[in-house]
C-alpha positions as CSV (number, residue, x, y, z in Angstrom):
1,M,22.5,1.6,15.3
2,R,19.4,3.2,16.9
3,P,18.6,1.9,20.5
4,L,15.7,-0.6,20.7
5,I,12.5,0.9,22.3
6,S,9.2,-0.9,22.9
7,W,5.8,0.2,23.9
8,S,6.2,-1.4,27.3
9,E,9.2,0.9,28.0
10,L,7.2,4.1,27.6
11,A,5.1,3.7,30.8
12,E,7.3,6.2,32.7
13,A,8.4,8.3,29.7
14,S,7.5,11.8,28.4
15,V,6.1,10.9,25.0
16,G,5.2,13.1,22.0
17,V,2.8,11.9,19.3
18,W,3.5,13.7,16.0
19,G,0.8,13.3,13.4
20,L,-2.9,12.5,14.3
21,G,-3.9,10.1,11.5
22,V,-5.0,6.5,11.9
23,E,-1.7,5.5,13.5
24,G,-1.4,8.6,15.6
25,T,-4.8,8.2,17.2
26,A,-4.1,4.5,17.9
27,S,-0.9,5.6,19.6
28,I,-2.7,8.1,21.8
29,R,-5.2,5.3,22.9
30,R,-2.3,3.0,23.7
31,L,-0.4,5.6,25.7
32,R,-3.6,6.7,27.6
33,S,-4.3,3.0,28.4
34,M,-0.8,2.9,30.0
35,G,-1.4,6.0,32.1
36,V,0.8,8.2,29.9
37,V,-0.5,11.7,28.9
38,P,1.2,12.5,25.5
39,I,2.2,15.7,23.9
40,L,0.2,16.1,20.7
41,V,1.7,17.8,17.6
42,D,0.4,17.9,14.1
43,D,1.5,19.8,11.0
44,T,-2.0,21.1,10.4
45,P,-4.1,20.2,13.5
46,P,-7.6,19.1,12.4
47,T,-9.1,20.5,15.7
48,P,-7.6,22.6,18.6
49,T,-7.9,19.6,20.9
50,Y,-8.2,15.8,20.9
51,E,-10.4,14.7,23.8
52,D,-8.9,16.7,26.7
53,L,-5.5,17.3,25.1
54,E,-4.3,20.4,23.2
55,I,-2.9,19.8,19.7
56,V,0.1,22.1,18.9
57,A,1.0,22.9,15.3
58,T,4.5,21.8,14.3
59,G,5.5,25.2,13.2
60,Q,3.9,27.1,16.1
61,G,5.6,25.6,19.1
62,G,5.2,22.0,18.2
63,L,8.9,21.3,17.6
64,P,10.1,22.8,20.9
65,A,7.4,20.7,22.7
66,L,8.7,17.6,21.0
67,L,12.3,18.5,21.9
68,G,11.2,18.3,25.5
69,C,10.1,14.6,25.2
70,D,12.0,11.4,26.0
71,V,10.6,9.7,22.8
72,V,8.6,10.9,19.8
73,I,6.2,8.6,18.0
74,K,5.7,10.0,14.5
75,S,3.1,9.2,11.8
76,P,4.3,7.3,8.8
77,G,3.2,10.2,6.6
78,I,5.9,12.4,8.2
79,S,9.1,11.9,6.2
80,R,12.1,10.6,8.2
81,Y,14.2,13.0,6.1
82,R,12.5,16.2,7.3
83,A,14.8,18.6,9.0
84,E,12.8,18.5,12.2
85,V,13.4,14.7,12.5
86,A,17.1,15.3,12.2
87,Q,17.0,18.1,14.8
88,L,15.1,15.9,17.3
89,E,17.6,13.0,16.9
90,E,20.6,15.3,17.1
91,A,19.2,16.5,20.4
92,G,19.0,13.0,21.7
93,V,15.2,12.5,21.2
94,P,14.5,9.1,19.6
95,V,11.9,9.3,16.8
96,R,10.0,6.1,16.3
97,G,6.9,4.7,14.6
98,G,4.2,2.7,16.4
99,L,4.8,-0.4,14.3
100,G,8.5,-0.5,15.3
101,L,7.6,-0.1,19.0
102,W,5.1,-3.0,18.6
103,L,7.6,-5.3,16.9
104,E,10.0,-5.0,19.9
105,D,7.3,-6.3,22.3
106,V,5.3,-8.9,20.3
107,D,6.0,-12.6,19.6
108,R,7.4,-12.1,16.2
109,T,7.3,-15.8,15.2
110,R,3.6,-15.2,14.3
111,V,4.2,-12.0,12.3
112,A,5.0,-11.5,8.6
113,C,5.7,-8.1,7.1
114,I,4.9,-7.6,3.4
115,T,6.1,-4.6,1.3
116,G,6.3,-3.8,-2.4
117,T,5.4,-0.9,-4.7
118,K,2.4,-2.9,-5.8
119,G,0.8,-6.1,-4.7
120,K,1.4,-5.8,-1.0
121,S,-2.2,-5.1,-0.1
122,T,-3.7,-8.0,-2.1
123,T,-0.9,-10.4,-0.9
124,A,-1.5,-9.4,2.8
125,A,-5.3,-9.9,2.3
126,L,-4.7,-13.3,0.7
127,C,-2.5,-14.4,3.6
128,V,-5.3,-13.5,6.1
129,H,-7.9,-15.1,4.0
130,F,-6.1,-18.4,3.6
131,L,-5.0,-18.5,7.3
132,T,-8.6,-17.9,8.4
133,Q,-10.0,-20.5,5.9
134,L,-7.4,-23.0,7.1
135,G,-8.5,-22.6,10.7
136,Y,-6.2,-20.0,12.2
137,S,-7.1,-16.6,13.6
138,A,-5.4,-13.9,11.6
139,Q,-5.6,-10.2,11.0
140,A,-4.1,-7.6,8.7
141,G,-2.3,-4.6,10.1
142,G,-0.2,-1.8,8.9
143,N,-1.5,0.0,5.8
144,I,-4.7,-2.2,5.8
145,G,-6.6,-3.3,8.9
146,Q,-6.0,-1.7,12.3
147,P,-2.7,-0.8,13.9
148,P,-1.8,-3.9,15.9
149,W,-0.9,-1.9,19.1
150,D,-4.3,-0.2,19.3
151,P,-6.1,-1.2,22.6
152,A,-9.4,-0.7,20.7
153,L,-8.8,-4.1,19.0
154,A,-11.6,-6.5,20.0
155,T,-9.4,-9.6,20.0
156,T,-5.7,-10.5,19.5
157,P,-5.2,-12.9,16.6
158,A,-2.8,-15.8,16.5
159,Y,-1.1,-14.4,13.4
160,W,-0.5,-10.8,12.2
161,I,0.1,-10.0,8.5
162,I,1.5,-6.5,8.3
163,E,1.3,-4.6,5.1
164,T,4.4,-2.5,5.5
165,S,4.8,0.7,3.5
166,S,8.1,2.4,2.6
167,F,7.1,5.1,5.1
168,Q,7.2,2.6,7.9
169,V,10.3,0.5,7.1
170,P,12.9,3.2,7.9
171,D,11.4,3.5,11.4
172,L,11.8,-0.2,12.2
173,T,14.7,-1.3,14.4
174,T,13.7,-5.0,14.2
175,G,12.0,-7.0,11.4
176,A,9.7,-9.9,11.4
177,P,11.2,-13.4,10.9
178,V,9.3,-13.7,7.6
179,V,9.2,-10.7,5.2
180,A,8.2,-10.4,1.6
181,V,8.8,-8.0,-1.3
182,T,6.2,-8.1,-4.1
183,S,7.6,-5.6,-6.6
184,L,9.8,-2.5,-7.1
185,S,9.2,0.7,-9.1
186,P,9.7,4.4,-8.4
187,D,7.2,5.9,-6.0
188,H,6.8,8.3,-3.0
189,L,9.8,10.4,-4.3
190,D,8.5,13.4,-2.3
191,W,8.8,11.5,1.0
192,H,12.1,9.7,0.3
193,T,13.7,12.6,-1.7
194,S,15.0,10.3,-4.5
195,V,14.3,7.0,-6.2
196,E,17.6,5.6,-4.9
197,R,16.6,6.3,-1.3
198,Y,13.1,4.9,-1.9
199,Y,14.6,1.7,-3.2
200,A,17.1,1.5,-0.3
201,D,14.4,2.2,2.3
202,K,11.9,-0.3,1.0
203,L,14.5,-3.1,0.5
204,S,16.1,-2.6,3.9
205,L,13.1,-4.6,5.3
206,C,15.0,-7.7,4.1
207,T,18.1,-7.0,6.2
208,K,16.6,-5.8,9.5
209,P,17.7,-7.6,12.6
210,G,15.5,-10.6,13.3
211,V,14.7,-11.4,9.6
212,E,15.1,-15.1,8.9
213,L,13.4,-15.4,5.5
214,A,13.1,-12.7,2.9
215,L,10.7,-13.8,0.1
216,I,11.3,-11.9,-3.2
217,E,9.1,-11.8,-6.3
218,G,11.4,-13.5,-8.8
219,S,9.8,-12.2,-12.0
220,D,10.4,-8.5,-11.1
221,Q,13.5,-7.3,-12.9
222,A,14.0,-4.3,-10.7
223,L,14.3,-6.6,-7.7
224,R,16.7,-8.9,-9.6
225,Q,18.9,-5.8,-10.3
226,H,19.1,-5.1,-6.5
227,V,20.1,-8.6,-5.4
228,D,23.1,-7.2,-3.6
229,V,21.0,-5.4,-1.0
230,L,18.4,-8.2,-0.4
231,G,20.5,-10.0,2.2
232,S,21.5,-13.6,2.8
233,H,18.1,-14.8,3.8
234,R,16.5,-14.1,0.4
235,R,14.5,-16.7,-1.5
236,W,13.0,-16.0,-4.9
237,V,9.3,-16.8,-5.4
238,G,8.1,-17.5,-8.9
239,P,6.8,-20.2,-11.2
240,D,9.7,-22.6,-10.4
241,D,9.2,-22.2,-6.6
242,P,8.0,-25.4,-4.9
243,T,5.1,-23.5,-3.3
244,A,3.7,-22.3,-6.7
245,G,0.7,-24.0,-8.3
246,S,-2.0,-23.2,-10.8
247,G,-5.2,-25.1,-9.9
248,W,-5.7,-23.5,-6.5
249,I,-4.8,-20.0,-8.0
250,R,-7.4,-20.4,-10.7
251,A,-10.0,-21.1,-7.9
252,L,-9.4,-17.6,-6.7
253,D,-10.9,-16.2,-9.9
254,L,-8.9,-13.0,-9.8
255,P,-8.1,-11.1,-13.0
256,G,-4.5,-10.7,-14.3
257,A,-1.2,-12.4,-14.1
258,H,-0.2,-10.0,-11.3
259,N,-2.8,-11.6,-9.0
260,A,-1.4,-15.1,-9.7
261,R,2.0,-13.7,-8.5
262,N,0.4,-12.2,-5.4
263,A,-1.2,-15.6,-4.7
264,S,2.0,-17.5,-5.0
265,M,3.7,-15.0,-2.7
266,A,0.9,-15.3,-0.1
267,R,1.3,-19.1,-0.1
268,A,5.1,-18.7,0.3
269,V,4.5,-16.4,3.3
270,L,2.2,-19.0,5.0
271,V,4.7,-21.8,4.3
272,G,7.4,-19.5,5.8
273,L,5.3,-19.1,8.9
274,G,5.1,-22.9,9.3
275,I,1.5,-23.4,8.1
276,D,1.8,-27.0,6.9
277,E,-1.7,-26.9,5.3
278,A,-0.5,-24.2,2.9
279,R,1.7,-26.8,1.2
280,D,-1.5,-28.8,0.2
281,D,-2.9,-27.8,-3.2
282,R,-6.3,-29.3,-2.4
283,A,-6.6,-27.5,0.9
284,M,-5.6,-24.2,-0.8
285,A,-8.1,-24.8,-3.6
286,A,-10.9,-25.5,-1.1
287,A,-10.1,-22.3,0.7
288,A,-9.7,-20.1,-2.4
289,P,-13.2,-19.4,-3.8
290,S,-14.5,-17.3,-0.9
291,F,-11.9,-14.6,-1.4
292,A,-13.7,-11.5,-2.5
293,G,-10.7,-9.4,-3.4
294,L,-9.9,-6.0,-2.2
295,P,-12.3,-3.1,-2.7
296,S,-11.0,-0.7,-5.4
297,R,-8.5,-3.2,-6.8
298,C,-9.8,-4.1,-10.3
299,H,-13.3,-4.3,-8.8
300,S,-16.1,-4.5,-11.4
301,L,-19.0,-2.2,-10.6
302,G,-21.1,-3.7,-13.4
303,R,-22.1,-2.6,-16.9
304,V,-24.1,0.2,-18.5
305,A,-25.2,-0.5,-22.0
306,G,-22.5,-3.2,-22.3
307,V,-19.7,-0.9,-21.0
308,E,-18.0,-2.2,-17.9
309,F,-16.9,0.1,-15.1
310,V,-13.9,-1.1,-13.1
311,D,-12.8,0.6,-9.9
312,D,-9.0,0.4,-9.4
313,S,-8.8,3.5,-7.2
314,L,-6.1,1.8,-5.0
315,S,-3.7,2.3,-8.0
316,T,-1.4,5.0,-6.8
317,N,1.7,4.5,-9.0
318,V,2.8,3.2,-12.4
319,L,3.0,-0.6,-11.7
320,P,-0.7,-1.2,-10.6
321,A,-1.9,0.9,-13.6
322,Q,0.2,-1.3,-15.9
323,A,-1.1,-4.5,-14.2
324,A,-4.7,-3.3,-14.5
325,L,-4.3,-2.6,-18.3
326,A,-2.7,-6.1,-18.7
327,A,-5.7,-7.6,-16.9
328,Y,-8.0,-6.3,-19.7
329,A,-5.9,-7.3,-22.7
330,G,-8.1,-8.0,-25.7
331,R,-10.6,-5.3,-24.8
332,A,-10.9,-1.6,-25.6
333,V,-10.1,0.5,-22.5
334,A,-10.8,4.0,-21.5
335,L,-8.2,4.6,-18.8
336,L,-8.7,7.4,-16.2
337,V,-5.4,8.6,-14.7
338,G,-4.1,11.4,-12.5
339,G,-4.0,12.7,-9.0
340,H,-1.3,14.0,-6.6
341,D,2.0,14.4,-8.4
342,R,4.9,12.6,-6.7
343,G,7.4,13.1,-9.5
344,V,7.2,9.6,-10.9
345,D,8.2,8.8,-14.5
346,Y,5.1,7.6,-16.4
347,G,7.0,6.6,-19.5
348,P,6.7,2.9,-18.6
349,L,2.9,3.3,-18.6
350,G,3.2,4.7,-22.1
351,H,5.1,1.5,-23.2
352,T,2.3,-0.6,-21.8
353,V,-0.3,1.4,-23.7
354,A,1.7,1.2,-26.9
355,Q,1.8,-2.6,-26.7
356,R,-1.9,-3.0,-26.5
357,D,-3.7,-4.4,-29.6
358,E,-7.1,-2.9,-28.8
359,P,-8.1,0.8,-28.8
360,T,-7.1,2.9,-25.7
361,L,-8.4,6.2,-24.6
362,V,-6.6,8.0,-21.8
363,V,-8.6,10.6,-19.9
364,T,-6.6,12.7,-17.5
365,L,-7.5,14.0,-14.1
366,P,-6.1,16.9,-12.1
367,D,-3.4,17.5,-10.9
368,N,-0.8,15.4,-12.7
369,G,-3.0,13.8,-15.3
370,P,-1.9,16.1,-18.1
371,R,1.8,15.1,-17.3
372,I,0.8,11.4,-17.4
373,G,-1.0,11.9,-20.7
374,A,2.0,13.7,-22.2
375,A,4.3,10.9,-21.1
376,I,2.0,8.3,-22.6
377,L,1.7,10.2,-25.9
378,G,5.5,10.6,-26.0
379,V,5.8,6.8,-26.2
380,A,2.6,5.5,-27.7
381,G,2.0,8.3,-30.2
382,D,-0.9,7.7,-32.5
383,R,-1.7,4.4,-30.8
384,V,-3.6,6.3,-28.1
385,E,-6.0,9.2,-27.8
386,V,-5.6,11.5,-24.8
387,V,-8.3,13.9,-23.5
388,D,-7.8,16.2,-20.5
389,A,-10.8,16.4,-18.0
390,D,-11.3,18.9,-15.3
391,G,-12.6,16.4,-12.8
392,L,-13.8,12.8,-12.3
393,D,-17.4,13.5,-13.4
394,Q,-16.3,14.9,-16.7
395,A,-13.7,12.1,-17.2
396,V,-16.3,9.4,-16.7
397,A,-18.7,11.1,-19.1
398,V,-16.0,11.5,-21.8
399,A,-15.0,7.8,-21.4
400,F,-18.5,6.6,-21.6
401,E,-19.3,8.6,-24.7
402,W,-16.2,7.1,-26.4
403,A,-16.9,3.6,-25.3
404,R,-18.7,0.9,-27.2
405,P,-20.3,-2.4,-25.8
406,G,-17.4,-4.5,-24.4
407,T,-15.3,-1.5,-23.5
408,V,-13.8,-1.2,-20.0
409,V,-13.9,2.2,-18.3
410,L,-11.0,1.8,-15.9
411,L,-10.3,4.1,-13.0
412,S,-6.6,3.2,-12.4
413,P,-5.2,6.6,-11.6
414,G,-1.5,5.8,-11.0
415,A,-1.4,8.5,-8.4
416,P,-2.8,9.2,-4.9
417,S,-6.0,11.2,-4.3
418,F,-4.6,13.9,-2.1
419,G,-6.1,17.3,-2.6
420,H,-9.3,16.2,-4.4
421,F,-10.6,13.3,-2.3
422,S,-10.1,12.3,1.3
423,D,-8.6,9.0,0.3
424,Y,-8.9,6.2,-2.4
425,R,-12.2,5.1,-0.9
426,D,-13.7,8.6,-1.4
427,R,-12.4,8.6,-5.0
428,A,-13.9,5.2,-5.6
429,R,-17.3,6.4,-4.3
430,A,-17.2,9.4,-6.6
431,F,-16.4,7.1,-9.6
432,A,-19.3,4.7,-8.7
433,E,-21.7,7.7,-8.5
434,A,-20.5,9.0,-11.9
435,A,-21.0,5.6,-13.4
436,I,-24.5,5.5,-12.1
437,R,-25.2,8.8,-13.8
438,C,-24.4,7.1,-17.1
439,G,-27.3,4.7,-16.8
440,T,-28.6,1.7,-15.0
441,I,-25.8,-0.6,-13.9
442,S,-26.4,-4.3,-14.4
């Protein structure tokens, strides 16, 4: 077992920060606020320096610099299975993540960690929304919101809801008392090296020391098949769960059955945290209507000549793309797919397309769009038309030309945006701009 290390124990340590993304820069601020001057290393340094500190490239002296540290804090984007991580730990240098360090210091009774291949962002956002509407201060952290250890935070909330990615879970030495898993499907195979390891890493959240309640989405068959690794604290959440209900869920006015499942899970998390008001259907219904939903998660941009444009740019794997299609059952859909290739099997998306009653056009985007299109064609055959586009502008134009009034042009890429856009937000902006070029949106 790896030794427990917290932020407070680093005050007198030599610390390396490896990776200068959102979490890395938050970690630098935390260390500087403690009087610690960190060693900065990045695979591809964005600039030669950060403030007054030099940034060393990993392959150009960065690894020896990290080997000289007492502790290395790595970015979640750096795979724990890289050879450099093994070399550091074999040399006796602990490699940790900022979230794990924070969980060793904080009052964990007011923290919940939520993971899952899809649904974790919406579930986390719903938890924060309902806590706030029920009179509690709450904030999202992890993949959404700010890193909770960042000294730049204006206030400290009473409750933290941490959206915990599969990149972060392997770095945790302690879990929150309440954890949740919303779904399971192959993803991030380039980081985890195999689907088996991805599943093991993600589901290990349920059995971390300190976990007292592991809430598991009961309708997900892949999770049911992995019951043996979910631990003794598991509890299935689904239609038969005592926290489930329909009236207050309808008040959210979110599209798709997947969002009903997300809402049920969010309520179960609040009940697990001891929020008694979350057991009250009337209180939940009163709090529900003001939830605006997440940007780029089945978000309607409006219509041009009766054709609706829907931004689901947050869709970076198969499951959310399937859920988005299901949300628009009964309508013709032009589905825009493709992005960074992580080696995922898109055959299941083909089955979803094949089961649709209404016409479906699939327009593929670089880089892996053609592979997705081929996988869909291999299953759906003549029930789908597939067109390859050289970019998002052309894809939107092709989709709009095919569409008729009532059609949905749905950007649900099923892949990350790496290499073509800075992030999913940038991709969403480009989609909105392309939609505007089709005509006046109403």
